LOGUTI-868025 format. One record per residue (C-alpha): residue in three letters; residue number from 1; x, y, z. Coordinates in steps of 0.5 Angstrom, whole numbers, plus 500, padded with zeros to 3 digits. Example, Ala and Ser with C-alpha at 12.3 -4.5 7.8 and 13.67 -1.06 7.14 Angstrom:
REM LOGUTI-868025
res;n;px;py;pz
Ala;1;525;491;516
Ser;2;527;498;514
//
This chain:
REM LOGUTI-868025
res;n;px;py;pz
Met;1;577;589;503
Asn;2;581;587;510
Ser;3;585;581;506
Lys;4;587;586;501
Leu;5;589;591;506
Lys;6;593;586;509
Phe;7;596;584;503
Tyr;8;599;591;501
Gln;9;601;592;508
Ser;10;605;586;508
Ile;11;613;587;509
Arg;12;614;582;504
Val;13;610;585;498
Lys;14;613;591;500
Ile;15;620;589;499
Ala;16;618;585;492
Leu;17;614;591;490
Val;18;620;596;491
Phe;19;625;591;488
Ala;20;620;591;482
Leu;21;619;598;482
Met;22;627;599;482
Leu;23;628;594;476
Met;24;622;597;472
Leu;25;625;604;473
Thr;26;632;602;471
Leu;27;629;598;465
Glu;28;625;604;463
Cys;29;631;609;463
Val;30;635;604;459
Gly;31;630;603;454
Ala;32;629;611;454
Val;33;636;612;452
Phe;34;637;605;448
Val;35;631;608;444
Arg;36;633;615;443
Gln;37;639;613;440
Leu;38;637;608;436
Glu;39;632;613;433
His;40;638;618;432
Gln;41;643;613;429
Asn;42;637;611;424
Leu;43;635;618;422
Asn;44;642;620;421
Thr;45;643;614;416
Phe;46;637;615;413
Lys;47;639;622;411
Gln;48;645;620;409
Thr;49;642;616;404
Ile;50;637;621;401
Glu;51;643;626;400
Leu;52;644;627;392
Pro;53;650;627;389
Ser;54;655;633;388
Tyr;55;654;632;380
Val;56;646;633;380
Asp;57;647;639;384
Asn;58;652;642;379
Ala;59;647;640;373
Leu;60;641;643;376
Ser;61;645;649;378
Glu;62;648;650;371
Gln;63;640;649;368
Leu;64;638;655;373
Thr;65;643;659;370
Arg;66;641;658;363
Thr;67;637;664;359
Asn;68;632;659;355
Thr;69;627;657;361
Lys;70;624;652;357
Asn;71;630;648;355
Ala;72;632;649;362
Asn;73;626;646;365
Gln;74;627;640;360
Gln;75;634;639;362
Ile;76;632;639;369
Arg;77;626;634;368
Gln;78;631;629;365
Ile;79;636;630;370
Leu;80;631;629;376
Ser;81;628;623;372
Glu;82;635;620;372
Val;83;636;620;380
Asn;84;635;613;382
Asn;85;633;613;390
Ser;86;627;610;392
Asn;87;627;613;399
Ile;88;626;620;396
Ser;89;619;621;395
Glu;90;619;628;391
Ile;91;625;632;389
Arg;92;623;640;387
Val;93;628;645;384
Val;94;626;652;385
Asp;95;630;658;382
Ser;96;632;664;385
Lys;97;627;668;384
Gly;98;622;663;388
Val;99;619;660;381
Ile;100;618;652;381
Arg;101;622;650;375
Gly;102;622;642;376
Thr;103;619;636;380
Ser;104;620;629;380
Ala;105;613;627;382
Ser;106;609;626;376
Asp;107;602;628;380
Ser;108;605;635;382
Arg;109;607;637;375
Ser;110;602;643;375
Val;111;606;647;380
Ile;112;612;648;375
Gly;113;612;655;374
Gln;114;609;658;380
Lys;115;611;661;386
Thr;116;613;657;392
Thr;117;609;658;398
Asp;118;614;654;402
Ser;119;618;658;408
Met;120;624;653;408
Val;121;625;655;401
Lys;122;625;662;401
Ala;123;629;662;408
Ala;124;634;658;404
Leu;125;635;662;398
Met;126;635;668;403
Asn;127;640;666;407
Asn;128;644;661;403
Arg;129;643;655;408
Ser;130;641;649;408
His;131;634;647;412
Ser;132;631;640;414
Glu;133;625;638;418
Asn;134;621;633;420
Val;135;614;634;419
Tyr;136;608;630;420
Asp;137;602;630;414
Ser;138;595;629;417
Ser;139;592;628;410
Asn;140;595;621;410
His;141;598;620;417
Asn;142;605;619;415
Arg;143;612;623;417
Tyr;144;616;626;412
Tyr;145;624;629;412
Ile;146;624;635;408
Asn;147;631;638;406
Val;148;632;644;402
Ile;149;639;645;400
Pro;150;641;652;396
Leu;151;644;651;389
Asn;152;650;656;387
Asp;153;654;658;381
Asn;154;661;658;380
Asn;155;661;665;383
Asn;156;658;662;389
Asn;157;651;666;388
Val;158;645;663;390
Val;159;641;661;383
Gly;160;636;657;386
Ala;161;635;651;391
Val;162;633;644;391
Leu;163;628;641;396
Leu;164;628;633;398
Arg;165;622;630;401
Ala;166;623;623;404
Ser;167;618;619;408
Leu;168;620;616;415
Glu;169;615;611;416
Ser;170;620;605;415
Val;171;625;608;419
Tyr;172;620;609;425
Ser;173;617;602;423
Asn;174;623;599;425
Ile;175;624;603;431
Asn;176;617;601;433
Ser;177;619;593;432
Ile;178;625;594;436
Thr;179;622;597;442
Leu;180;616;592;442
Ile;181;621;587;443
Tyr;182;625;591;448
Leu;183;618;592;452
Ser;184;616;585;452
Ala;185;623;582;454
Ala;186;623;587;460
Leu;187;616;585;462
Ile;188;618;578;462
Thr;189;624;580;466
Ile;190;620;584;471
Val;191;615;579;472
Leu;192;620;573;474
Ser;193;624;578;478
Leu;194;617;580;482
Phe;195;616;572;483
Leu;196;623;571;486
Ala;197;623;577;490
Ile;198;617;575;493
Leu;199;620;568;495
Ile;200;626;571;498
Ser;201;623;577;502
Gln;202;618;571;505
Glu;203;624;568;508
Ile;204;627;574;511
Thr;205;620;576;514
Arg;206;618;570;517
Pro;207;622;571;524
Ile;208;619;578;523
Glu;209;612;575;523
Glu;210;613;571;529
Met;211;616;577;533
Arg;212;609;580;531
Lys;213;605;575;533
Gln;214;608;575;540
Thr;215;608;583;541
Leu;216;601;582;540
Arg;217;600;577;545
Ile;218;604;582;550
Ala;219;599;587;548
Arg;220;593;583;550
Gly;221;597;581;557
Asp;222;599;574;555
Phe;223;606;573;557
Ser;224;607;566;556
Gly;225;609;566;549
Gln;226;617;566;547
Val;227;619;567;539
Lys;228;624;562;537
Val;229;631;564;535
Met;230;633;562;528
Gly;231;640;564;529
Asn;232;645;570;532
Asp;233;644;575;526
Glu;234;640;582;527
Leu;235;634;578;527
Gly;236;636;573;532
Gln;237;638;578;537
Leu;238;631;582;536
Ala;239;628;575;537
Gly;240;632;575;544
Ala;241;630;582;546
Val;242;623;581;545
Asn;243;623;575;549
Asn;244;627;579;554
Leu;245;622;584;554
Ser;246;616;580;555
Val;247;618;578;562
Arg;248;620;585;564
Val;249;613;587;562
Glu;250;610;582;565
Glu;251;614;584;572
Ala;252;612;591;571
Gln;253;605;590;569
Glu;254;604;587;576
Ser;255;607;592;580
Ser;256;604;598;576
Asp;257;597;595;576
Ser;258;596;595;583
Glu;259;599;602;584
Arg;260;595;605;579
Arg;261;588;602;581
Arg;262;590;605;588
Leu;263;592;612;585
Asp;264;586;612;580
Ser;265;581;612;586
Val;266;584;617;590
Leu;267;585;622;584
Ser;268;579;621;581
His;269;575;624;587
Met;270;580;630;588
Ser;271;577;637;588
Asp;272;584;640;586
Gly;273;589;638;581
Val;274;595;633;582
Leu;275;601;632;578
Ala;276;607;627;579
Thr;277;613;627;576
Asp;278;619;622;575
Arg;279;626;624;578
Arg;280;627;628;572
Gly;281;621;632;573
Asn;282;617;629;567
Val;283;610;628;568
Thr;284;608;621;570
Ile;285;601;622;573
Val;286;595;627;572
Asn;287;588;627;574
Asn;288;582;630;571
Met;289;582;636;575
Thr;290;589;639;572
Leu;291;586;637;565
Gln;292;581;642;567
Leu;293;585;647;570
Leu;294;590;647;564
Gly;295;585;647;559
Val;296;587;640;556
Asp;297;583;635;553
His;298;587;629;554
Glu;299;592;627;559
Asp;300;597;625;553
Asp;301;598;631;552
Leu;302;602;632;559
Ile;303;604;625;560
Gly;304;613;625;559
Lys;305;613;633;559
Ser;306;617;637;564
Ile;307;613;640;570
Ile;308;616;647;569
Asp;309;614;647;562
Val;310;607;645;563
Leu;311;606;650;569
Asp;312;610;655;565
Ile;313;616;657;570
Arg;314;622;654;567
His;315;624;662;567
Asp;316;623;662;575
Tyr;317;625;655;577
Thr;318;629;649;575
Val;319;627;642;576
Arg;320;632;641;581
Gln;321;630;647;585
Leu;322;623;644;586
Ile;323;625;637;588
Asn;324;631;639;593
Ala;325;626;643;597
Asp;326;623;640;602
Gln;327;616;644;601
Gln;328;615;650;597
Glu;329;609;654;595
Met;330;608;659;589
Ile;331;603;663;586
Ile;332;602;661;578
Asp;333;599;666;573
Met;334;597;663;567
Ser;335;593;668;564
Ser;336;593;668;557
Gly;337;589;670;551
Gly;338;583;674;555
Asn;339;583;668;560
Asp;340;584;669;567
Leu;341;587;663;571
Ile;342;592;664;577
Leu;343;594;657;581
Asn;344;596;656;588
Ala;345;602;651;587
Tyr;346;604;646;592
Phe;347;610;642;591
Ser;348;613;636;595
Pro;349;618;631;594
Ile;350;616;623;593
Gln;351;621;620;598
Arg;352;623;612;598
Glu;353;624;610;606
Ser;354;632;610;604
Gly;355;632;617;603
Phe;356;632;617;595
Ile;357;628;622;591
Ser;358;624;619;586
Gly;359;619;625;583
Leu;360;615;630;585
Val;361;608;631;587
Cys;362;604;638;585
Val;363;597;640;588
Leu;364;594;646;584
His;365;588;650;587
Asp;366;584;655;583
Val;367;585;662;586
Thr;368;583;666;580
Ser;369;577;669;583
Gln;370;580;671;590
Gln;371;586;674;587
Lys;372;582;678;582
Glu;373;578;680;587
Glu;374;583;682;592
Arg;375;587;686;586
Glu;376;581;689;584
Arg;377;579;691;591
Lys;378;586;694;592
Gln;379;586;698;586
Phe;380;579;701;587
Val;381;581;703;594
Ser;382;587;706;591
Asn;383;584;710;586
Val;384;578;712;590
Ser;385;583;715;595
His;386;587;718;590
Glu;387;581;721;587
Leu;388;578;724;593
Arg;389;585;726;596
Thr;390;586;731;591
Pro;391;580;735;592
Leu;392;580;734;600
Thr;393;586;737;600
Ser;394;585;743;596
Val;395;578;744;601
His;396;583;743;607
Ser;397;588;748;605
Tyr;398;583;754;602
Val;399;578;752;609
Glu;400;585;753;613
Ala;401;586;760;610
Leu;402;579;762;611
Ser;403;580;760;618
Asp;404;587;764;618
Gly;405;583;771;616
Ala;406;582;770;609
Trp;407;575;771;609
Lys;408;575;778;611
Asp;409;579;780;605
Lys;410;573;781;600
Glu;411;577;780;594
Ile;412;580;773;596
Ala;413;575;770;600
Pro;414;570;769;594
Gln;415;575;766;590
Phe;416;576;761;595
Leu;417;569;760;596
Thr;418;569;758;588
Val;419;574;754;589
Ile;420;572;750;595
Gln;421;565;749;592
Asn;422;568;747;585
Glu;423;572;741;589
Thr;424;566;740;593
Asn;425;562;739;586
Arg;426;568;735;583
Met;427;567;730;590
Ile;428;560;729;589
Arg;429;560;727;581
Leu;430;565;722;584
Ile;431;561;719;589
Asn;432;555;719;584
Asp;433;558;716;579
Leu;434;561;711;584
Leu;435;554;710;586
Ser;436;552;709;579
Leu;437;557;704;577
Ser;438;555;700;584
Arg;439;548;699;582
Met;440;550;697;575
Asp;441;555;692;578
Ser;442;550;689;583
Gly;443;544;689;577
Thr;444;540;693;581
Thr;445;539;698;575
Lys;446;533;699;572
Leu;447;532;701;565
Asn;448;526;705;562
Leu;449;526;702;555
Glu;450;522;705;549
Tyr;451;523;705;542
Val;452;526;711;540
Asn;453;528;715;533
Ile;454;535;714;534
Lys;455;537;720;528
Glu;456;532;725;532
Leu;457;535;723;539
Phe;458;542;724;536
Asn;459;540;731;533
Tyr;460;537;733;539
Ile;461;543;732;543
Leu;462;548;735;538
Asn;463;543;741;538
Arg;464;544;742;545
Phe;465;552;743;544
Asp;466;551;747;538
Met;467;546;752;543
Ile;468;552;752;548
Ile;469;557;755;542
Lys;470;552;760;540
Lys;471;551;762;548
Asp;472;558;763;549
Glu;473;559;767;543
Asp;474;553;772;544
Ser;475;556;772;552
Gly;476;563;774;549
Glu;477;566;769;553
Asn;478;573;767;552
Ser;479;571;759;551
Lys;480;574;754;546
Lys;481;571;754;539
Tyr;482;569;748;535
Thr;483;564;745;529
Ile;484;560;740;530
Glu;485;559;736;523
Arg;486;554;731;522
Tyr;487;553;725;517
Phe;488;547;722;518
Thr;489;543;716;513
Asn;490;537;719;511
Lys;491;533;713;514
Asp;492;529;714;520
Leu;493;532;708;525
Trp;494;528;706;531
Val;495;532;703;537
Glu;496;529;700;544
Ile;497;534;704;549
Asp;498;534;708;555
Thr;499;533;715;553
Asp;500;536;718;559
Lys;501;542;714;560
Phe;502;543;713;552
Thr;503;544;721;553
Gln;504;549;721;558
Val;505;553;716;554
Ile;506;553;721;548
Asp;507;554;727;553
Asn;508;560;723;556
Ile;509;563;722;549
Met;510;562;729;546
Asn;511;565;732;553
Asn;512;571;728;552
Ala;513;572;730;545
Ile;514;571;738;546
Lys;515;576;737;552
Tyr;516;581;735;548
Ser;517;580;738;541
Pro;518;584;744;539
Asp;519;581;751;539
Gly;520;577;751;532
Gly;521;577;744;531
Val;522;572;739;528
Ile;523;568;734;531
Thr;524;565;729;526
Thr;525;559;725;528
Arg;526;556;720;524
Leu;527;550;715;524
Leu;528;549;709;519
Glu;529;545;702;519
Thr;530;549;696;517
His;531;547;688;519
Asn;532;542;689;524
His;533;545;694;527
Val;534;546;702;528
Ile;535;553;705;528
Leu;536;554;712;531
Ser;537;561;715;531
Ile;538;564;721;534
Ser;539;571;723;531
Asp;540;575;729;534
Gln;541;582;732;532
Gly;542;585;732;539
Leu;543;591;729;542
Gly;544;589;722;540
Ile;545;591;715;545
Pro;546;597;712;545
Arg;547;596;705;542
Lys;548;599;701;549
Asp;549;593;705;552
Leu;550;587;703;547
Gly;551;585;696;551
Arg;552;585;700;558
Ile;553;581;707;556
Phe;554;574;704;558
Asp;555;577;702;565
Arg;556;575;705;572
Phe;557;579;711;573
Phe;558;584;710;567
Arg;559;587;717;564
Val;560;592;717;559
Asp;561;594;724;561
Lys;562;593;724;569
Ala;563;595;731;570
Arg;564;591;734;564
Ser;565;585;730;565
Arg;566;585;732;572
Lys;567;586;739;570
Gln;568;580;739;566
Gly;569;576;736;571
Gly;570;574;729;569
Thr;571;573;724;575
Gly;572;576;718;570
Leu;573;569;714;571
Gly;574;565;717;565
Leu;575;568;712;559
Ala;576;567;706;564
Ile;577;560;708;566
Ser;578;558;709;558
Lys;579;561;702;557
Glu;580;556;699;562
Val;581;550;703;559
Val;582;552;701;552
Asn;583;553;693;555
Met;584;546;693;558
Leu;585;543;696;552
Gly;586;546;690;548
Gly;587;551;694;544
Gln;588;558;694;544
Ile;589;563;701;544
Trp;590;570;701;542
Val;591;575;706;540
Asp;592;580;707;534
Ser;593;585;712;535
Val;594;592;715;532
Glu;595;596;719;537
Gly;596;597;726;535
Lys;597;591;726;529
Gly;598;585;725;534
Ser;599;580;719;536
Thr;600;573;716;534
Phe;601;568;712;539
Tyr;602;564;708;536
Ile;603;557;705;539
Ser;604;553;699;536
Leu;605;546;698;538
Pro;606;542;692;536
Tyr;607;537;694;531
Val;608;531;691;528
Pro;609;528;694;521
Tyr;610;521;697;523
Glu;611;516;699;518
Glu;612;509;703;518
Glu;613;506;696;515
Asp;614;508;692;521
Asp;615;503;696;525
Trp;616;498;695;520
Asp;617;499;688;519
Asp;618;498;688;527
Gln;619;492;691;527
Glu;620;489;687;522
Thr;621;490;681;526
Lys;622;487;684;532
Asp;623;481;685;528
//
């Protein structure tokens, strides 16, 4: 197998094959044109030999115009018998009505007097035009040429038609013989040309083979051999270049090996990523830690690339700026696709004793966790400060007003106290929510899991909201009106959840739906089972969420409309708590929204089909 591969991979064989293929293609094209022209010429010559003399056509036309059909048919038979043309297989005469009046074939005399079924004859009688066609008779495997010629009287009226049938086997037999001779000559020419091409290509490729052997020796580290220079042509110059390359590579190999060994021993044990470049900023050295930080499988993917492209800082810095600076430190954010990566990059130029800068060294340290924690800490402190400042400011203002004497006013004082109480309750809710999230983050929250019929629990929660609507209507309060529609599966679905915490999740989503739905709106709830999961959804007809905010809707303290949300009394933590609870239950929560048309919140919980027979089987096993 290896010898065959080497044979086909040889350049001398390729040169010979290319030459032979080009010759074969040329001969095939010439042969195709030649055979086509030969066929066309022979067919034209053959068609000319089977044309009836004009006096025969005139005689047949005259007989077809006679009223005495019997005598006319005898004369037609006599005329056809006098036609002496061995190439014509049959001559058939048809009158203008399509009736066959005569034929030269003795075995076809029975068709005389019958209507013709030949479409070409009918077309010639109708159009007064000749029709010809080459046909293949599958019964005897012969090819025929059929020509139908209309017959006209002196007034150029169609009185009939004559059909000529001639065998083409002699024509194609002659063409096939000539084609076979041409193919044989072409094959012999190709074989001889291939042999000569191999001999010539062998002489051309012999110096190339010697250079190949020398380059293989260089690749193995053997620099002792030399390629023999045969002349001063292109191949001779190439041989000299290979010899010069061998010397240069040997010198470079000795110096680079010693440097490489020292660098490898140092870089392989570093906990930070290290990149080294040449004076153009192209990466020449990279350690394993750098590959891990940048998510690259092999160092070859980085070697040769510009360092500003590897670190994705081309828009902010140039290679010259990095090399010319004595020392430079920067934070590089390379987060992408949901993967956070923040690196502290320290750049230092590589200088020789003469002061010439030959490259650049970059040390990379992963500071992703530190930066993320710092950013989250600042954001959290800012959010908590902002959320507490508003109610505290309000409480301070009202307390100050009461201290100034407003407590004496029996109408204003209760209103001020109510505001103080509401703002205080708001701060208490905020602190309770923060404590809940803190316990979830630290993993100290305990779940009281139990199997619950999720359909009954969902109905129970929604019934409480229906009771609120009824209570408001009975009391006559001017509160927002809304309708809850249910689309639940008929099947009981038993899911292992913490009832209290799951109720809190539904309450949060339903309260948001009620807050942001228009008066008289419809809140649609659904429950279904699919792919071993229970899917709950709550849809409203509110303002919706802009597409740019969908990815942050479950972030802590995030509000789409901050002024409206704060006016509604929310803490900005409800959806964040809901997400944490659903995740603890092993499920998922997401939202789909169209701005101006409403939002739909989905909750997916793991579900294993539960049948009563399972308990029965377990009981039997215990017995």
